[in-house]
N, C-alpha and C positions, 0 to 999 in steps of 0.2 A: 506494500498501500503505499502508494505515493506522500508526500507533504501536503498537498495540492487535496487532496481523497478525504484527508479527514475530518473529524465534525472538530472544529474546538467549544471548549466555552467558554462564556464571560472574564469568567475568571484566567484565562491563558491555559486553561490544565485538556492536555489532550485525552487524557483516560485522570475516569475519578471513578474508583470504584467501591464500593457502600456491601456487609455483610448482608446475609440477608435470613443465616439461621439466626443469628443475635437476636435482631433485633426482632423476628416475631415470637422468640420466647419472651424478651424482654414487655412486651409489649403487654402476650399476658403473665405474664408474672406482676407487671406494677398493675393490671385490673382488678389480680385476685389481690391482690398487695387493698385493695384501694374498697371492692369491695371487701374484705371481713369488717377492716377497723371503717368502714362505714355500716355494716349490721350489726360487728359487736359497737357501738358510739350510738346505736341508738338503741337499743336494746339494751347499756349499760343501769337503768333504773327498772327493766322490765321485775326485779323482786326487790321487796328492803331485806340490803343483809346489818341492817345496825347503823352504816353509813353511808351517811347526806352527799346523795349527788345531785350536781346539777349540770344544768345545759353551758358548761362555763368545761364541766372535764368533757362533756360527749363529745363536743366541735374541739378539745383538745387530739381528746382520739381519732378522732377522722383528721386532726390536722397531721399528727402525727402519720396517717396511713398515706397521705397525698406525700411525704418531706420524703416517705422510704420509696412508694411508684418513684417519685424525682429523680430519687439518685440511682433507678432500678431500670434509668430513661435515660441515666450518662452512658451506656452501655450502647446506642444506637449511634447516639455521636461519627464514632471511627469510619475513619475513612482514609486513599488512598492516593494523590493524586500526580500525578505524573505529565507535567509539558519541558519544553525545549528550557526552558528558566532550572529544572530540578525536580526534587521530589519533595511533596508537603505529605506528609501524618500527621492524623487529628488521631489523637486516643479514647479519652475519656472529654478531658475539661481543653488543653490548649495544642493549635499548631503550630507545624516546627516545620518548616523549608531546610530543603539544603540544596544545595547549587550542586552540580555536576562532579563536579571539581574534588566533590566530599567524598559523596556514593558511590561506594564498590560494587556495591549488588544485592538483593535482594535473595535471602535460602529462609529453604524450611527446615528447623533443627529438628535430632531424629525423634527427639521426643516432650517436640516445645505442640502446643497448640495455634499458634498465629504464628509468621512469621517474624525476620530480622528484617530491618532495613542496615547492612552490612557502613564502617565507617572504615575514615585509619584505624591505627595504631589498636587492633584487635577490640572496638568497642560495636555496641551492639545498641538498636532501639528495636522493642519490641510493633508491630501494625498488626492494632485490635484488630483492621477494618480482614486480614486474607487471614482465614480459623478453614480447619481442617473441615469443618465438619458444612461448609458450604461444597466441598467435594470439587467437580468440573470450575466450578463458575471460580473457585479460587486455582485453583490451576490456571485457568485461562487467564488469569489474572499477571498470575505470574509469569506467562508463557508475554503478555502481551509486555509488559515490565520490563524482559530481558529486551525483547523488540526494540523500544525504547529509549531502553540504556547503549543500543550498540546506535543506536542513531544519533544517539544527544549526546554520549558525552568521550569525553572528549578521548586517545586513546593514548594507553598507559605502554 
């Protein structure tokens, strides 16, 4: 595929990969957590146990459920971006971009669940977006990464 045939996003990325399996699981888990906290929050005073339970207690329990669900949903943010300028990795919170002069490759460790972006001096960064659970999609993403690395990275 030539450079002219590629679709480039508004941010200048040629490849943007997000995981599928962890997103599905995170949405499901967040929904279950909210449902449980909402149910127990509303049923907190269904029988008298000797302790006075008010609306603030109910709202507090429900709010805790939303906070936990929000923390679980951080798993849906992971992505791998590749473009002419370099490689961007966003895991839970922040995104970091490395230029092609720093990136040495992308590998999948033998006993790991996500890929590693290889950097100089034996350093690596976990890439939570490329996970074993995604199967062929993850393999395709790594193959595509290596093609783009061959095109954009300086010769070593």
